[in-house]
PASEBA-1860 file (N, C-alpha, C; in nm, 3 decimals):
! residues 102
1> MKVSEEAL> 1.464/2.108/1.205/1.474/1.965/1.208/1.527/1.917/1.075 ~ 1.623/1.828/1.081/1.683/1.773/0.960/1.606/1.648/0.920 ~ 1.556/1.646/0.798/1.482/1.533/0.746/1.569/1.462/0.644 ~ 1.585/1.331/0.661/1.664/1.253/0.567/1.580/1.135/0.516 ~ 1.621/1.082/0.404/1.549/0.968/0.347/1.555/0.848/0.439 ~ 1.669/0.826/0.503/1.683/0.712/0.594/1.587/0.724/0.712 ~ 1.575/0.844/0.767/1.484/0.865/0.880/1.339/0.844/0.837 ~ 1.305/0.887/0.717/1.168/0.868/0.668/1.139/0.720/0.644
9> LRAGFTHV> 1.237/0.646/0.593/1.218/0.502/0.573/1.199/0.431/0.707 ~ 1.274/0.472/0.808/1.257/0.413/0.941/1.121/0.450/1.001 ~ 1.067/0.565/0.963/0.939/0.611/1.016/0.819/0.547/0.948 ~ 0.842/0.467/0.844/0.731/0.396/0.781/0.702/0.433/0.637 ~ 0.775/0.527/0.581/0.758/0.560/0.440/0.817/0.449/0.355 ~ 0.757/0.423/0.241/0.812/0.325/0.147/0.897/0.396/0.043 ~ 0.972/0.317/-0.033/1.054/0.376/-0.139/0.968/0.443/-0.246 ~ 0.854/0.383/-0.275/0.762/0.440/-0.375/0.709/0.576/-0.328
17> ELQKIKNN> 0.672/0.585/-0.201/0.622/0.711/-0.147/0.730/0.818/-0.147 ~ 0.852/0.780/-0.111/0.963/0.876/-0.116/0.989/0.923/-0.258 ~ 0.976/0.832/-0.354/0.996/0.872/-0.494/0.889/0.970/-0.538 ~ 0.765/0.952/-0.493/0.658/1.047/-0.525/0.690/1.186/-0.469 ~ 0.741/1.188/-0.346/0.776/1.317/-0.284/0.891/1.381/-0.360 ~ 0.992/1.301/-0.396/1.107/1.355/-0.469/1.066/1.405/-0.608 ~ 0.975/1.336/-0.674/0.926/1.383/-0.804/0.856/1.517/-0.788 ~ 0.777/1.532/-0.683/0.710/1.659/-0.657/0.811/1.769/-0.632
25> IEIYGGTL> 0.916/1.739/-0.559/1.020/1.838/-0.531/1.090/1.880/-0.659 ~ 1.116/1.784/-0.748/1.181/1.816/-0.876/1.094/1.906/-0.962 ~ 0.964/1.883/-0.960/0.873/1.960/-1.044/0.850/2.099/-0.985 ~ 0.821/2.107/-0.856/0.780/2.233/-0.795/0.889/2.301/-0.713 ~ 1.000/2.234/-0.691/1.109/2.291/-0.614/1.090/2.270/-0.465 ~ 1.188/2.313/-0.389/1.182/2.300/-0.244/1.277/2.192/-0.195 ~ 1.262/2.160/-0.069/1.345/2.058/-0.007/1.257/1.947/0.047 ~ 1.321/1.839/0.087/1.248/1.727/0.145/1.180/1.769/0.275
33> EEAIHDLR> 1.248/1.848/0.355/1.190/1.895/0.480/1.066/1.981/0.456 ~ 1.072/2.070/0.358/0.955/2.153/0.326/0.838/2.069/0.278 ~ 0.866/1.968/0.197/0.759/1.882/0.146/0.692/1.805/0.258 ~ 0.772/1.749/0.349/0.716/1.675/0.462/0.636/1.769/0.553 ~ 0.687/1.888/0.574/0.617/1.987/0.658/0.484/2.028/0.594 ~ 0.484/2.049/0.464/0.360/2.084/0.395/0.258/1.971/0.401 ~ 0.304/1.848/0.385/0.212/1.734/0.395/0.155/1.723/0.536 ~ 0.237/1.750/0.635/0.189/1.748/0.774/0.081/1.853/0.795
41> NRFRVLLW> 0.102/1.971/0.739/0.002/2.077/0.753/-0.127/2.041/0.682 ~ -0.117/1.974/0.569/-0.238/1.931/0.499/-0.319/1.834/0.583 ~ -0.250/1.743/0.653/-0.321/1.649/0.738/-0.388/1.721/0.855 ~ -0.321/1.820/0.911/-0.380/1.897/1.020/-0.506/1.971/0.972 ~ -0.501/2.025/0.852/-0.619/2.092/0.796/-0.732/1.992/0.777 ~ -0.698/1.872/0.729/-0.798/1.768/0.713/-0.864/1.736/0.846 ~ -0.787/1.724/0.952/-0.844/1.697/1.085/-0.938/1.809/1.128 ~ -0.901/1.934/1.104/-0.987/2.047/1.140/-1.117/2.045/1.060
49> IISGCFCI> -1.107/2.014/0.932/-1.228/2.012/0.849/-1.321/1.899/0.892 ~ -1.265/1.782/0.920/-1.348/1.671/0.968/-1.413/1.706/1.101 ~ -1.338/1.770/1.190/-1.395/1.812/1.319/-1.508/1.913/1.300 ~ -1.487/2.008/1.209/-1.591/2.107/1.180/-1.716/2.042/1.122 ~ -1.697/1.948/1.031/-1.812/1.878/0.973/-1.887/1.799/1.079 ~ -1.814/1.737/1.170/-1.878/1.663/1.278/-1.960/1.757/1.367 ~ -1.906/1.873/1.397/-1.979/1.970/1.480/-2.105/2.019/1.409 ~ -2.094/2.043/1.279/-2.212/2.085/1.203/-2.317/1.975/1.202
57> FLFLFLFS> -2.272/1.849/1.184/-2.367/1.738/1.184/-2.433/1.724/1.321 ~ -2.357/1.742/1.428/-2.414/1.735/1.561/-2.519/1.844/1.581 ~ -2.490/1.963/1.532/-2.587/2.073/1.539/-2.714/2.037/1.460 ~ -2.695/1.982/1.340/-2.811/1.939/1.261/-2.891/1.833/1.335 ~ -2.821/1.739/1.393/-2.887/1.629/1.462/-2.971/1.678/1.580 ~ -2.920/1.778/1.649/-2.990/1.827/1.767/-3.104/1.923/1.735 ~ -3.090/2.002/1.629/-3.184/2.112/1.607/-3.257/2.112/1.474 ~ -3.244/2.008/1.393/-3.307/2.010/1.261/-3.405/1.895/1.244
65> SESMIVGG> -3.475/1.904/1.132/-3.570/1.798/1.099/-3.495/1.677/1.041 ~ -3.567/1.567/1.029/-3.507/1.443/0.980/-3.453/1.457/0.838 ~ -3.527/1.526/0.753/-3.480/1.543/0.614/-3.354/1.629/0.608 ~ -3.346/1.730/0.694/-3.225/1.814/0.698/-3.105/1.734/0.751 ~ -3.128/1.646/0.845/-3.021/1.564/0.900/-2.965/1.471/0.793 ~ -3.055/1.406/0.718/-3.010/1.314/0.614/-2.939/1.389/0.503 ~ -2.997/1.496/0.454/-2.935/1.574/0.346/-2.804/1.638/0.389 ~ -2.804/1.694/0.509/-2.682/1.754/0.560/-2.573/1.651/0.585
73> GFSLLITI> -2.612/1.534/0.634/-2.515/1.428/0.657/-2.449/1.381/0.529 ~ -2.529/1.363/0.423/-2.472/1.324/0.294/-2.380/1.431/0.238 ~ -2.422/1.555/0.249/-2.338/1.663/0.195/-2.207/1.676/0.274 ~ -2.212/1.655/0.404/-2.090/1.660/0.484/-1.998/1.543/0.453 ~ -2.054/1.425/0.429/-1.973/1.310/0.388/-1.904/1.335/0.253 ~ -1.977/1.396/0.160/-1.919/1.429/0.030/-1.807/1.531/0.048 ~ -1.829/1.630/0.134/-1.726/1.730/0.163/-1.600/1.665/0.218 ~ -1.617/1.575/0.315/-1.501/1.506/0.374/-1.429/1.422/0.269
81> AIVTFIQP> -1.504/1.353/0.182/-1.442/1.271/0.078/-1.362/1.357/-0.019 ~ -1.417/1.469/-0.060/-1.346/1.557/-0.153/-1.219/1.612/-0.091 ~ -1.228/1.660/0.032/-1.112/1.716/0.099/-1.006/1.609/0.123 ~ -1.049/1.488/0.154/-0.954/1.379/0.178/-0.877/1.343/0.052 ~ -0.945/1.337/-0.060/-0.878/1.291/-0.181/-0.815/1.402/-0.264 ~ -0.828/1.527/-0.221/-0.755/1.637/-0.287/-0.607/1.625/-0.255 ~ -0.577/1.584/-0.133/-0.438/1.569/-0.091/-0.410/1.419/-0.074 ~ -0.284/1.379/-0.077/-0.254/1.236/-0.058/-0.269/1.198/0.090
89> PILAYKSW> -0.378/1.132/0.127/-0.405/1.111/0.269/-0.301/1.024/0.340 ~ -0.249/0.923/0.274/-0.154/0.834/0.341/-0.021/0.906/0.363 ~ 0.028/0.977/0.262/0.152/1.052/0.277/0.137/1.162/0.382 ~ 0.023/1.228/0.382/-0.001/1.335/0.479/-0.004/1.278/0.622 ~ -0.069/1.164/0.639/-0.075/1.102/0.772/0.064/1.060/0.819 ~ 0.141/0.998/0.731/0.275/0.955/0.769/0.365/1.075/0.800 ~ 0.348/1.183/0.727/0.426/1.303/0.756/0.388/1.362/0.891 ~ 0.260/1.365/0.920/0.212/1.415/1.049/0.267/1.330/1.163
97> RYWLQN> 0.262/1.198/1.143/0.313/1.106/1.245/0.465/1.121/1.262 ~ 0.537/1.143/1.151/0.682/1.163/1.157/0.716/1.287/1.239 ~ 0.644/1.397/1.217/0.671/1.520/1.291/0.635/1.505/1.438 ~ 0.535/1.423/1.471/0.501/1.401/1.611/0.611/1.322/1.683 ~ 0.671/1.227/1.613/0.773/1.143/1.674/0.904/1.218/1.694 ~ 0.931/1.318/1.612/1.059/1.387/1.621/1.047/1.524/1.679
END
């Protein structure tokens, strides 16, 4: 798939976001297509981690004591927050949405 700046702008990326991606490409190398693909994969990993945390919380809710539910719930929320902010969530979401549309 050919990725161009014009197509990304039409898909909802802003000029500032494209500049961030281009700066990353200049520093670490690669192409625009590779960067968008990597961001898409990061978003997919985020979805899997959130799903896993939800399943663990459901297991805690069904089979644990109240204190374990509260403690486990807080720790899972912290895990989701850390994983979300390690990667750029808005750019990753837009990249995922771009790949779905094309």
